[in-house]
C-alpha positions in Angstrom: 87.9 41.0 -86.9 86.2 39.7 -90.1 83.4 37.5 -88.8 81.8 34.6 -90.6 80.5 33.2 -87.4 77.0 31.8 -87.9 76.2 32.0 -84.2 75.3 28.3 -83.8 75.9 24.9 -85.4 75.5 21.2 -85.1 77.8 19.1 -82.9 77.7 15.3 -82.5 77.4 14.2 -78.8 78.0 10.8 -77.2 76.3 9.9 -73.9 76.6 6.7 -71.8 73.7 6.6 -69.4 73.8 5.1 -66.0 71.0 2.9 -67.2 73.4 1.1 -69.5 72.6 2.8 -72.8 74.6 4.6 -75.4 72.9 7.6 -77.0 74.3 9.5 -80.0 72.7 12.8 -80.9 73.2 16.0 -82.9 73.0 19.0 -80.7 72.7 22.7 -81.7 75.3 24.6 -79.8 76.1 28.3 -79.5 79.4 29.4 -81.2 81.0 32.4 -79.5 83.3 34.7 -81.4 86.9 33.6 -81.3 89.2 35.2 -78.7 92.2 37.3 -79.8 94.4 34.3 -80.3 91.8 31.9 -81.7 90.2 31.1 -85.1 86.9 29.6 -86.0 87.1 26.7 -88.5 84.2 25.5 -90.6 84.9 21.8 -90.5 84.9 20.1 -93.9 86.4 16.8 -93.1 87.1 14.7 -90.0 88.1 11.0 -89.9 86.8 8.2 -87.8 90.0 6.8 -86.3 90.2 3.8 -84.0 91.1 6.2 -81.3 87.8 8.1 -81.9 85.6 4.9 -81.6 86.3 4.5 -77.9 84.7 7.8 -77.1 82.1 7.7 -79.9 80.6 4.3 -79.1 82.2 3.4 -75.7 81.6 -0.2 -74.8 78.2 -0.4 -76.6 77.1 -3.5 -78.4 76.4 -2.0 -81.9 74.4 -5.1 -82.9 71.7 -3.7 -80.6 71.7 -0.2 -82.1 68.5 1.4 -83.3 67.5 4.9 -84.6 64.6 6.8 -83.3 63.6 10.4 -82.7 66.9 11.7 -84.2 69.0 9.6 -81.9 70.9 6.4 -82.1 70.8 4.2 -79.1 72.5 0.9 -78.2 72.9 -1.2 -75.1 76.1 -1.3 -73.1 76.6 -4.8 -71.6 76.6 -4.7 -67.8 80.1 -6.1 -67.3 81.5 -3.2 -69.3 79.8 -0.4 -67.4 82.5 -0.2 -64.8 85.0 0.8 -67.5 82.6 3.6 -68.5 82.2 5.0 -65.0 84.3 8.1 -65.7 82.0 9.3 -68.4 78.5 8.1 -67.2 75.7 10.6 -67.7 78.1 13.1 -69.4 77.2 14.2 -73.0 80.6 14.4 -74.7 81.8 15.9 -78.0 83.7 13.6 -80.3 86.3 13.7 -83.0 90.1 14.1 -82.5 91.1 15.9 -85.7 89.8 17.5 -88.8 90.3 20.2 -91.5 88.3 23.1 -92.8 88.3 26.8 -93.6 88.9 29.6 -91.2 85.8 31.8 -91.3 86.5 34.0 -88.3 89.6 35.1 -86.5 90.6 36.9 -83.4 92.5 40.2 -83.4 96.0 38.9 -83.0 98.0 39.2 -86.2 98.7 35.4 -86.2 95.0 34.6 -86.1 94.1 37.3 -88.7 96.7 35.8 -91.1 94.8 32.6 -91.2 91.4 34.1 -92.2 90.1 32.3 -95.3 92.9 29.7 -95.2 92.3 25.9 -95.3 93.8 24.5 -92.1 94.0 21.2 -90.1 93.5 21.0 -86.4 93.4 18.6 -83.4 91.8 19.0 -80.0 88.6 17.1 -79.8 85.0 18.0 -80.7 85.7 17.9 -84.5 82.5 16.1 -85.4 80.8 19.4 -85.7 80.0 22.1 -88.3 82.3 24.6 -86.6 85.2 24.4 -84.1 87.2 27.1 -82.3 90.9 26.5 -82.0 94.0 28.3 -80.9 95.7 29.9 -84.0 99.0 28.4 -82.8 97.6 24.9 -82.9 96.3 24.8 -86.4 98.3 23.7 -89.4 97.9 25.7 -92.7 97.6 23.2 -95.6 99.7 23.6 -98.7 98.3 24.9 -102.0 96.3 22.3 -103.9 95.4 20.4 -100.8 91.8 19.6 -100.0 90.1 19.2 -96.6 90.0 15.5 -97.2 93.8 15.6 -97.7 94.4 17.4 -94.5 91.7 15.8 -92.3 93.9 13.0 -91.1 97.2 14.9 -91.0 97.7 14.8 -87.3 96.9 11.5 -85.6 98.2 8.9 -88.1 101.2 10.9 -89.6 102.5 12.1 -86.2 102.0 8.7 -84.7 104.0 7.1 -87.4 106.8 9.7 -87.1 106.6 9.3 -83.4 107.3 5.6 -83.6 110.5 6.2 -85.6 111.6 9.0 -83.3 111.0 6.8 -80.2 113.0 4.0 -81.8 116.0 6.4 -82.3 115.6 8.0 -78.8 115.6 4.6 -77.1 118.6 3.2 -79.0 116.9 0.6 -81.2 117.7 0.2 -84.9 114.6 -1.4 -86.3 110.8 -1.6 -85.8 108.0 -4.1 -85.8 104.4 -2.9 -86.4 101.1 -4.9 -86.2 97.9 -4.4 -88.1 100.4 -3.0 -90.5 98.3 -2.6 -93.7 96.3 0.2 -92.1 96.5 3.8 -93.3 98.9 4.4 -90.5 100.9 1.3 -91.3 101.3 2.3 -95.0 102.5 5.8 -93.8 105.0 4.1 -91.5 106.3 1.9 -94.4 106.9 5.0 -96.6 108.7 6.8 -93.8 110.9 3.7 -93.1 111.7 3.2 -96.8 112.6 6.8 -97.2 114.7 7.0 -94.0 116.4 3.6 -94.3 114.8 2.1 -91.2 114.4 -1.7 -91.1 110.7 -2.5 -90.6 108.9 -5.8 -89.9 105.2 -5.6 -90.8 102.7 -8.0 -89.2 99.4 -8.4 -91.0 96.4 -10.7 -90.6 95.8 -12.0 -94.2 97.5 -12.6 -97.5 95.5 -9.7 -99.0 96.8 -7.3 -96.4 100.3 -8.5 -97.2 99.9 -7.5 -100.8 98.8 -4.0 -99.9 102.3 -3.5 -98.3 104.4 -5.3 -100.8 102.8 -3.3 -103.5 104.2 -0.1 -101.9 107.7 -1.6 -101.5 107.6 -3.3 -98.1 110.3 -6.0 -97.8 109.5 -7.7 -94.6 105.8 -8.7 -94.3 104.6 -11.7 -92.2 101.1 -13.0 -92.0 99.9 -13.9 -88.5 97.2 -16.3 -90.0 99.9 -18.4 -91.6 101.0 -21.8 -90.1 104.6 -20.6 -90.4 104.0 -17.3 -88.7 106.4 -17.6 -85.8 109.2 -19.0 -88.0 108.6 -16.2 -90.6 108.6 -13.6 -87.8 111.8 -14.9 -86.3 113.5 -14.8 -89.7 112.4 -11.2 -90.4 113.6 -10.1 -86.9 116.9 -11.8 -87.5 117.3 -10.1 -90.9 116.4 -6.6 -89.5 117.6 -6.7 -86.0 114.4 -5.1 -84.8 114.0 -5.0 -81.1 111.1 -2.5 -80.7 107.5 -3.1 -81.6 104.3 -1.0 -81.7 101.2 -3.1 -81.3 97.8 -2.0 -82.4 96.1 -5.2 -81.4 96.6 -5.1 -77.6 94.9 -8.2 -76.5 95.8 -11.8 -77.1 99.1 -13.5 -77.5 100.7 -11.3 -80.2 102.8 -9.0 -78.0 104.3 -12.0 -76.1 105.0 -13.8 -79.4 106.9 -10.8 -80.7 109.0 -10.7 -77.6 109.6 -14.4 -77.8 110.6 -14.3 -81.5 112.9 -11.3 -80.8 114.7 -13.4 -78.2 115.1 -16.4 -80.6 116.5 -14.1 -83.3 119.0 -12.4 -80.9 120.2 -15.8 -79.6 120.9 -17.0 -83.1 123.8 -14.5 -83.0 124.9 -15.3 -79.4 128.3 -16.8 -78.7 127.8 -17.4 -75.0 124.8 -19.1 -73.3 123.0 -17.4 -70.4 120.3 -19.0 -68.4 118.7 -15.6 -67.9 118.4 -15.0 -71.7 119.9 -12.4 -73.8 121.1 -9.0 -72.4 119.5 -7.1 -75.3 116.5 -5.1 -74.3 113.3 -6.0 -76.2 110.4 -3.6 -76.0 106.7 -3.8 -77.1 104.5 -0.7 -76.9 100.7 -1.2 -77.1 99.1 1.8 -78.7 95.8 0.4 -79.8 93.0 -2.0 -78.8 91.7 -3.9 -81.8 91.5 -6.9 -79.5 90.0 -5.7 -76.2 90.7 -9.0 -74.4 93.6 -9.6 -71.9 97.2 -9.3 -73.1 98.7 -12.8 -72.7 102.4 -13.2 -72.0 104.3 -16.5 -72.1 107.6 -15.8 -70.4 110.0 -17.2 -73.1 112.2 -14.1 -73.7 114.6 -13.9 -70.8 114.7 -11.1 -68.3 115.5 -8.0 -70.4 112.3 -6.8 -71.9 109.5 -4.3 -71.5 105.8 -4.0 -72.2 104.1 -0.6 -72.0 101.6 1.8 -73.5 102.4 4.5 -76.0 100.2 7.5 -76.9 100.8 10.4 -79.3 99.9 13.3 -77.0 102.3 12.4 -74.1 105.0 11.8 -76.7 104.5 15.2 -78.3 104.6 16.8 -74.8 107.8 14.9 -74.0 109.7 16.0 -77.1 108.6 19.7 -76.8 107.2 22.2 -79.1 110.3 22.7 -81.3 110.7 19.0 -82.1 107.0 18.6 -82.6 107.0 21.5 -85.0 109.6 19.8 -87.1 107.4 16.7 -87.3 104.4 18.8 -88.3 106.4 20.5 -91.0 107.4 17.2 -92.5 103.7 16.2 -92.6 102.9 19.4 -94.6 105.8 18.8 -97.0 104.8 15.2 -97.7 101.0 15.5 -97.3 100.1 14.1 -100.7 102.8 11.4 -100.8 104.1 9.8 -97.6 101.1 11.0 -95.6 98.3 10.6 -98.0 95.1 9.1 -96.5 92.5 7.1 -98.4 88.8 6.8 -97.4 86.3 4.1 -97.8 83.3 6.5 -97.8 82.4 10.1 -96.9 79.4 10.4 -94.6 77.4 13.3 -93.1 76.9 14.0 -89.4 73.4 12.5 -89.4 74.7 9.3 -91.1 77.0 8.7 -88.1 73.7 8.0 -86.2 72.6 5.4 -88.8 72.9 1.9 -87.2 73.9 0.2 -90.5 76.6 2.8 -91.1 77.7 2.6 -87.5 78.1 -1.2 -87.9 80.4 -0.5 -90.9 82.7 2.1 -89.4 82.9 0.1 -86.2 84.3 -3.0 -87.9 87.9 -1.6 -87.6 88.7 -3.4 -90.8 92.3 -2.8 -91.8 92.6 -0.5 -94.8 89.1 0.9 -94.3 88.5 4.5 -93.0 85.5 6.7 -92.9 85.5 10.5 -93.4 82.8 12.7 -91.8 81.8 15.8 -93.9 79.6 17.8 -91.5 77.9 19.7 -94.4 76.9 16.5 -96.3 73.2 16.0 -96.3 72.3 19.2 -94.5 70.3 22.0 -96.1 
């Protein structure tokens, strides 16, 4: 086994104390040699996704953040501590996905074949200088790709592909997506354009609408417009979309989508039913940009559903063979359909800077931060 294991490295840790305080720190951790079927990856890029922020910052009020003694601390409002109960007083590694170079490998031929290769991986604990992963779970990146290209090639690409696959498996013929100008939303548009899938994009400003129309989106509606509900109903009637993926979560939007779907369906109805249409309408919440309650106004008949959707359970459900096909498509289209763009590259220590934390926690559509664990370190 060729061994580039340095023996130890820095890892970012997040701790919610029972006293009601968030503590972010950099810990030096031991790095054991990889087992026979494992590889050791020197992490060179890891994104801050919305799904990472829940673990990284918890329910902390970042406006109270301060840096001292190599730590960043912030207060967790008392009403939110109950939601944090499952992780209180546990120091936790953070970071869902990332990319880097394999510097050590176990004795199995599959692991040895990856030595020196640039790979992407998923599995938590990626905000670190080094991460040990199963050889079978990493994705070798194509020639010419960088760590930044591959750092985000799991969560967003596979989520977007999973949305289309779910649509097909459940018998729908079109999609609705909210917060649609995000990196993920732009990927979903490119998939749908390439695959001929009707897609309704819901954005929150005129500027976000332009991001999507500039890449070819045909149905973009702005939730801040006075004509939003009429515009959404028309787009739904034009596309026949009856399945939505909602990144917002809280507020009225999920119910508004269901209601507009019902109106669009009834525009084609030939027989009146006091129970509403018989066409199933479904909204899956997969994000929480609005952490408030989801509000539903029952204006869409009796044939509808509201549920949650997450990538990992979806991949388990479809099985390794089908998941492998999705992963291969990501590799094949890494620098086109699944290209990610970053607002800034920051080092591990900068994650603990309150001003930078306020910026990456804004969850602004179209903005994404990349952590380079070697940046700023001697």
